[in-house]
C-alpha positions as CSV (number, residue, x, y, z in Angstrom):
1,M,11.8,10.0,-15.8
2,S,13.9,13.1,-15.5
3,T,17.6,12.7,-14.8
4,A,17.3,15.2,-11.9
5,I,17.1,12.5,-9.2
6,E,18.9,13.4,-6.0
7,S,17.6,10.8,-3.5
8,I,15.6,7.6,-3.2
9,G,13.2,6.7,-0.4
10,I,12.7,2.9,0.2
11,H,9.9,1.6,2.3
12,P,10.8,-1.5,4.5
13,I,8.1,-3.6,2.7
14,V,10.3,-3.4,-0.4
15,V,13.3,-5.0,1.4
16,L,11.0,-7.7,2.9
17,T,9.5,-8.5,-0.5
18,I,12.9,-8.9,-2.1
19,S,14.4,-11.0,0.7
20,D,11.2,-13.2,0.7
21,F,11.4,-13.8,-3.0
22,Y,15.1,-14.5,-2.9
23,N,14.8,-17.0,-0.1
24,R,11.7,-18.8,-1.6
25,M,13.5,-19.2,-4.9
26,R,16.7,-20.5,-3.3
27,V,14.7,-23.1,-1.3
28,T,12.5,-24.3,-4.2
29,S,15.5,-24.5,-6.6
30,K,17.7,-26.2,-3.9
31,G,20.3,-23.4,-4.1
32,V,20.6,-23.5,-7.9
33,I,19.1,-20.0,-8.4
34,S,21.6,-17.4,-7.2
35,R,19.8,-14.3,-8.5
36,V,16.2,-13.0,-8.7
37,Y,14.8,-9.9,-10.4
38,G,11.7,-7.8,-10.0
39,A,9.9,-4.4,-10.4
40,L,10.0,-1.4,-8.1
41,M,6.7,0.4,-7.7
42,G,6.5,4.0,-6.6
43,Q,6.4,7.6,-7.8
44,K,8.7,10.5,-8.5
45,I,8.1,13.6,-6.3
46,G,10.3,16.5,-7.4
47,T,13.9,15.3,-7.3
48,K,13.1,12.3,-5.2
49,V,11.9,8.8,-6.1
50,E,9.9,7.0,-3.4
51,I,9.6,3.2,-3.7
52,F,6.6,1.8,-2.0
53,S,6.4,-1.8,-3.1
54,A,7.9,-4.5,-5.4
55,F,7.0,-7.6,-7.2
56,E,9.0,-10.4,-8.8
57,F,9.9,-11.1,-12.4
58,V,9.8,-14.6,-14.0
59,N,13.0,-15.5,-15.8
60,N,12.3,-18.1,-18.5
61,S,16.0,-18.6,-19.3
62,N,17.7,-21.8,-18.1
63,D,21.0,-20.1,-18.4
64,A,21.9,-18.2,-15.2
65,S,23.9,-15.6,-17.2
66,K,21.0,-14.7,-19.5
67,I,17.7,-13.0,-18.7
68,D,14.5,-13.8,-20.6
69,L,11.7,-12.1,-18.8
70,D,8.0,-13.0,-19.1
71,I,6.6,-9.7,-20.2
72,K,2.9,-10.9,-20.1
73,Y,3.4,-11.9,-16.4
74,I,4.9,-8.5,-15.6
75,D,2.0,-6.8,-17.4
76,T,-0.5,-8.7,-15.3
77,R,1.3,-8.0,-12.0
78,R,1.6,-4.3,-12.9
79,D,-2.1,-4.1,-13.6
80,L,-3.0,-5.6,-10.2
81,A,-0.6,-3.3,-8.4
82,T,-1.9,-0.2,-10.1
83,Q,-5.5,-1.2,-9.2
84,L,-4.5,-1.4,-5.6
85,F,-2.4,1.8,-5.7
86,P,-3.5,4.0,-8.7
87,K,-0.8,6.6,-8.0
88,F,2.1,4.2,-8.2
89,D,3.7,2.7,-11.3
90,I,6.9,0.9,-12.2
91,V,9.9,3.2,-11.5
92,G,12.7,0.7,-11.9
93,F,13.8,-2.8,-11.1
94,F,15.7,-4.8,-8.5
95,S,18.0,-7.8,-8.4
96,T,20.0,-9.8,-5.9
97,N,23.7,-10.4,-6.6
98,N,27.0,-11.1,-4.9
99,T,28.3,-7.6,-5.7
100,T,27.3,-4.0,-5.1
101,K,27.7,-2.8,-8.6
102,P,25.7,-3.3,-11.8
103,N,27.1,-5.5,-14.5
104,E,26.5,-5.9,-18.2
105,S,23.9,-8.7,-17.8
106,D,21.7,-6.3,-15.8
107,K,21.2,-4.2,-19.0
108,Q,19.1,-7.0,-20.4
109,I,16.4,-5.9,-18.1
110,L,16.3,-2.5,-19.6
111,K,14.4,-3.9,-22.6
112,A,11.5,-4.6,-20.2
113,M,11.8,-1.2,-18.7
114,D,11.5,0.4,-22.2
115,Y,8.4,-1.7,-22.8
116,F,6.7,-0.2,-19.8
117,G,7.9,3.3,-20.7
118,V,10.5,3.6,-17.9
119,I,13.3,5.2,-19.9
120,N,15.7,6.0,-17.0
121,P,14.9,3.5,-14.3
122,I,16.0,3.2,-10.7
123,Y,18.0,0.0,-10.1
124,L,18.3,-1.5,-6.6
125,I,20.8,-4.3,-5.9
126,M,20.6,-6.4,-2.7
127,N,24.1,-7.9,-2.1
128,T,23.5,-11.5,-0.8
129,K,27.2,-12.4,-0.5
130,D,28.1,-13.0,3.2
131,I,24.9,-11.1,4.1
132,E,25.0,-12.4,7.7
133,K,28.3,-10.5,8.2
134,E,27.0,-7.2,7.0
135,K,26.7,-4.5,9.6
136,E,24.5,-2.3,7.4
137,L,21.6,-3.1,5.1
138,P,23.2,-4.6,2.0
139,V,21.3,-2.4,-0.5
140,N,22.7,-0.1,-3.2
141,T,20.6,2.1,-5.5
142,F,21.4,3.5,-9.0
143,F,19.9,5.7,-11.6
144,Y,20.3,4.6,-15.3
145,D,20.8,7.4,-17.7
146,K,19.9,6.1,-21.2
147,S,21.5,9.1,-23.0
148,V,25.0,8.0,-21.8
149,D,24.2,4.3,-21.2
150,K,25.5,4.5,-17.6
151,F,24.4,3.6,-14.1
152,T,25.1,6.3,-11.4
153,E,24.8,5.4,-7.7
154,I,22.4,7.6,-5.7
155,R,22.0,7.8,-2.0
156,H,18.9,6.2,-0.4
157,V,17.1,6.3,2.9
158,I,14.8,3.7,4.5
159,E,11.5,5.3,5.4
160,G,8.1,4.0,6.1
161,W,4.7,4.2,7.8
162,E,3.8,3.1,11.3
163,S,2.2,-0.1,10.1
164,E,5.4,-1.1,8.3
165,R,7.5,-0.4,11.5
166,I,5.2,-2.6,13.5
167,C,5.5,-5.5,11.1
168,L,9.2,-5.2,10.9
169,E,9.4,-5.2,14.6
170,T,7.3,-8.3,14.7
171,V,9.4,-10.1,12.1
172,T,12.7,-9.3,13.9
173,K,11.3,-11.0,17.1
174,V,10.8,-14.4,15.4
175,S,12.4,-16.2,18.3
176,D,9.7,-15.0,20.6
177,V,6.6,-15.4,18.4
178,E,4.7,-17.5,21.0
179,S,5.1,-14.7,23.6
180,E,2.3,-12.2,24.1
181,E,5.0,-9.5,24.7
182,N,5.9,-9.0,21.0
183,G,5.8,-5.5,19.4
184,L,2.6,-5.9,17.5
185,I,0.5,-7.0,20.6
186,K,2.1,-4.3,22.7
187,N,1.2,-1.6,20.1
188,I,-2.4,-2.8,19.9
189,Q,-2.7,-2.8,23.7
190,T,-1.2,0.7,23.9
191,T,-3.6,2.0,21.2
192,Q,-6.6,0.3,22.9
193,N,-5.7,1.8,26.3
194,A,-5.2,5.3,24.7
195,L,-8.6,5.1,23.0
196,G,-10.2,4.1,26.4
197,V,-8.7,7.1,28.1
198,L,-9.8,9.4,25.2
199,R,-13.3,8.1,25.5
200,E,-13.4,8.7,29.3
201,N,-12.0,12.2,28.9
202,L,-14.5,13.1,26.2
203,I,-17.4,11.9,28.4
204,L,-16.0,14.0,31.3
205,I,-15.7,17.1,29.1
206,K,-19.3,16.7,27.8
207,K,-20.7,16.5,31.3
208,N,-18.8,19.6,32.5
209,L,-18.9,21.7,29.3
210,D,-21.1,24.4,30.8
211,K,-18.5,25.0,33.6
212,F,-15.8,25.8,31.0
213,K,-17.8,27.7,28.3
214,N,-16.3,31.0,29.4
215,N,-12.8,29.7,29.4
216,K,-11.7,30.7,25.8
217,E,-8.4,28.8,25.9
218,F,-10.1,25.6,27.0
219,M,-12.9,25.9,24.5
220,K,-10.3,26.5,21.8
221,L,-8.7,23.2,22.7
222,V,-12.1,21.4,22.6
223,E,-12.9,23.0,19.2
224,D,-9.5,21.8,17.8
225,L,-10.2,18.3,19.1
226,V,-13.7,18.2,17.5
227,I,-12.4,19.6,14.2
228,N,-9.6,17.0,14.0
229,F,-11.7,14.1,15.1
230,P,-12.6,11.9,12.0
231,D,-16.1,11.8,10.7
232,I,-16.6,8.1,10.2
233,D,-19.7,8.7,8.1
234,K,-17.8,10.4,5.3
235,S,-17.1,8.3,2.2
236,D,-13.5,9.5,2.0
237,Y,-12.9,8.3,5.6
238,Q,-14.3,4.9,4.7
239,T,-12.1,4.7,1.6
240,L,-9.1,5.6,3.7
241,M,-9.9,2.8,6.2
242,Q,-10.4,0.3,3.4
243,N,-7.0,1.2,1.9
244,K,-5.4,0.8,5.3
245,Q,-7.0,-2.6,5.7
246,K,-5.5,-3.6,2.3
247,E,-2.1,-2.3,3.4
248,I,-2.2,-4.3,6.7
249,L,-3.4,-7.5,4.9
250,M,-0.5,-7.2,2.4
251,L,2.0,-6.5,5.1
252,N,0.8,-9.4,7.2
253,N,1.0,-11.8,4.3
254,I,4.6,-10.7,3.6
255,C,5.5,-10.9,7.3
256,L,4.0,-14.4,7.7
257,S,6.0,-15.7,4.7
258,T,9.2,-14.1,6.0
259,M,8.9,-15.4,9.6
260,H,12.0,-17.5,9.5
261,S,15.4,-17.1,11.1
262,S,17.1,-16.8,7.8
263,Y,15.4,-13.4,7.3
264,Q,16.2,-12.0,10.7
265,G,19.5,-10.5,9.7
266,I,18.0,-8.6,6.8
267,T,15.0,-7.2,8.7
268,E,17.0,-6.1,11.7
269,K,19.2,-4.0,9.3
270,A,16.1,-2.5,7.7
């Protein structure tokens, strides 16, 4: 990865994944584990790195100050991730900590990054100290320059797709999950109503098309509508829909596992 990195884009699903992993490990270890680690999946586009997803690392060390990652496990998870999203690969790593700055122990993870060919990785830290009191999302991002053995902080932005926004909205309304008035249901109802209106309008246009055939401006609008309407018989359209289904299933699984009041502070900040 080139050192010419100016910004980092983080999708909300990444924040959800990290917070989910951290909370699960804290519960299963009864509070013994204070830090978790994992990979960041994405791609570099020009001077920007966009992070689309993340998965956890397994630390085999019983000493909290040491990191002994299971490389075979990382390799397996990476293969699965790249099968689902062929354009993405490991671009860096994340960890939770009670600070906003990298420390010497974090450099132990760089060996794993070297193994996967990530020479200058992105490093994301989620600060879990007094997280409930934070007014902003407690995330800091850095770029590691191997030539000078140094982490440099880089600005980041939270950006995502509509499906991610819907899932985030649903998660942040945990207290009202039994109500039909949550964001996900409202969005589905709105989409359904819009499609119904579109269908009625298209039928009306079809019935009266002869009356408007001499109206060039109107016919141009109809032509634009037909051109931009998806051809559901095309293979690329079917592939796109299948990928969207995979995205939604993945997002739903993450959201279901994070629907707990302890996550609400994090997701609202995201």
